[in-house]
N, C-alpha and C positions, 0 to 999 in steps of 0.2 A: 660429115663436115657441113658447115653452112655455105650459103651461096657465095658470100664474099670471099671465103677461103678458096673455094673451087675456082672462082674467076681469077684469083691471084696465081694459082697453080697453072691454069691455062695460059695466062699471060707470060709466066716464067718460061713455059715451054714453047713460046713463040706463036701461039694461036692469035690471029687477028681478033679485034674486039667483036666484029659482027659474027664470027664463027663461035666465039666464046658465048655470046648472047644466045645463039642458036642452041648450043649445048645446054645452057641454063634453062631455056624454055622447054626443051624436050626431054630432059633427064627425068627418070622415074622418081616420084615422091610418094611416100606412104600417105594414105588419106589422113587428113586432120580430124580432130575430134568433131569439128563442125560437119565435115563430110560424113563421118560415121553417124552423127545425129540425124542427118538427112536420110541416110540409108535406113535408120531405125524406124522411120515413119511407115515402112512396110513391116507390119507386126508379125510377119512370118519369119523374120530374121532370128536365128538361134543365138542365145547368149554365148555358146561355145565358139561361135564364129567371131563374135565381137571382141572378147577379152584379149586374145593375142594381138589383134590389130591395134588396140589401144596401147598395149605394152610396147609395140614396135615404134610408136610415136615418141617414146622416150620417158613415159611415166613409170614410176615405181610400181611394184606388184600391188601394194595396198591402194595407191591412188588409182591404178587401172581398174581394180575391182570396184572401187567406189564409183568411178565414172561409168563403168559398165552397168552397175545397178541403177544409176540415175538415168542413163539413156534407155534402159529397159522400161523403167517407170514412165519416162517421157513418151515412149512409143505407144503406150496404152492410155495416155492422159485423157483423150477425148472419151473413150469408153468408160474409163474410171469415173469421170465427172458425171456421165449419164447415170451410172449406178448410184453415186452419191446423191445426185439430184432426186432420183426416184425414191431412194430410201428416206431422204430428208422430207419429201412430200408425204410419204407414208407415215412417218413418225409424227409429223405435224398434225396429220388427220386422225391419229390414234389407231391406225391400222396395224402398226408394229410398235413394240415398246422401245424405250431408249436403250435398254440392254441389247435388244436385237440390233438396233442401229449401231451401237458400239462394236458389236461382233462383226458386222458387215465392214465397218471402217477398218478395223484391225486386219481383216482378211484382205483388204486392198493394199496393205503395207504402209499405211500412214503412220507417221511418227506419233508417239504417245501424246505429245503436246497438241498436235493437230487433231487427234481424236478427241481430246478433252475439250478443245474449243468448238469442234463440230457438235459435240453432245450438248454443250452449253447453249449454242445457238438453237439446236433442235428443241431443247426444253423451253426456251423462251418462246419460240414460235408455236409450240404445242399449247403452252399456257395461254398465249394470246388468242389462238384459234378457239380454245375452250371458252375463254371469257366472252369472245364475240358471239359464240353460239348460245351461251347462257343468257346474255343480254337480250338477244333476239327472241329466245324462247319466253323469258319472263315478260318481255315487252308485249308479245302477242297475248299472253295470259292477262296482262293488265288491261290492254285495249279491249279484250273480249270479256272483261269483268269477271275473270276467273279468280284473280287476286286483286286486292284493293291498293290504293296509293301507298299506304304505310308499308305494306308487305313488299311492294315493288321497290320502294326506297331502301328498305332494310336489306333486301337481297343484293342490290347494287353495291351498297357499302360493304357487305360481307364478301363480295367478290374482289375487294381491294381497289375499287375504282375511286379516283380522286373526287372530293366533294363537288368541285366545279363541273367535272364531267357528269357526275350523277345528276346535278341540277339540269344540265342541258338535255340529258336523256329523258328525264321526267317531263320537261317542258315540251320536248318533241312528241312524246307519247300523248300528252294531254292535248296537244294541238290536233292530233289525229282523232282523238276521242270526241272532241268538241262538236264537229259536224255530225257525227253519228248520234250523239245525245240530242242535238238540236232536231235532227230528223225524227228520232223516236218520240221526243216531246211533242213535236208538231203532229205526228201521227196520233198520239194519245189525245191531244186537244181536238183534232178532227173527229176521232171516234166518239169523244164525249159530246161534241156538238151534234153529231148525227143521232146519238141516243136521245138528247134533249129535244131535237126536232121531231122525233117520233111521238113524243107526248105532247 
C-alpha cells in the first residue's frame, strides 16, 4: 500500500497523527531504483543480487531485467569510457584498425547504432591525423628542396585539401624558405667576393 492509504488505516484505528507519522518514517521500504543505482557504483555487486530487488519495487520481469542491465552497464561506465578512449586514440593513430575498434566496442555491449557512430568518428579522426602528418611531411620536403613548389601543390590538392587552405600552406612554407634562401644567397655572394679578392 502507499503511504497515504497506510496513514488512513492508522487514523481509522485511532492512532494519533504524531504516532502515525512515526510509523510512516520508520516503516521498512524496499530500496528504490535510485538507491540500487548508488549501490551499483560498487562494481563488485553481483547481477543476481540486483534483479530480485528491482522486481520487488514493483517492476515487471521484462522491465526489471532491462533496468538491471542498464544499472550493470552504468556501474562500469567510467572503466568502459577509459577503454573506448584508449581504443579511439589507437585507431586514430593507426595502431589498430577500425575493424579492431568495432570489435572492442561490440565487446563493451554498445548498441549497434552507437558502434556505427563511434566508428564513423574514428574514421574521420584517423583521416584527419593522416592528412596532418602528410602535410607536415611534404612541407618539410619542400622546405628542404626535396620536392619543388609544383609537386608540393599537387600533393596538397590530391589530399583533398580546399584550395584556400592549400594557398595558405604554400604561403607559410614559402615564408619559411625565404630567410634560408636569403642566407644561402648571401653566403654564395660572400664566397664569390672572397674568391675575387684572392686575385
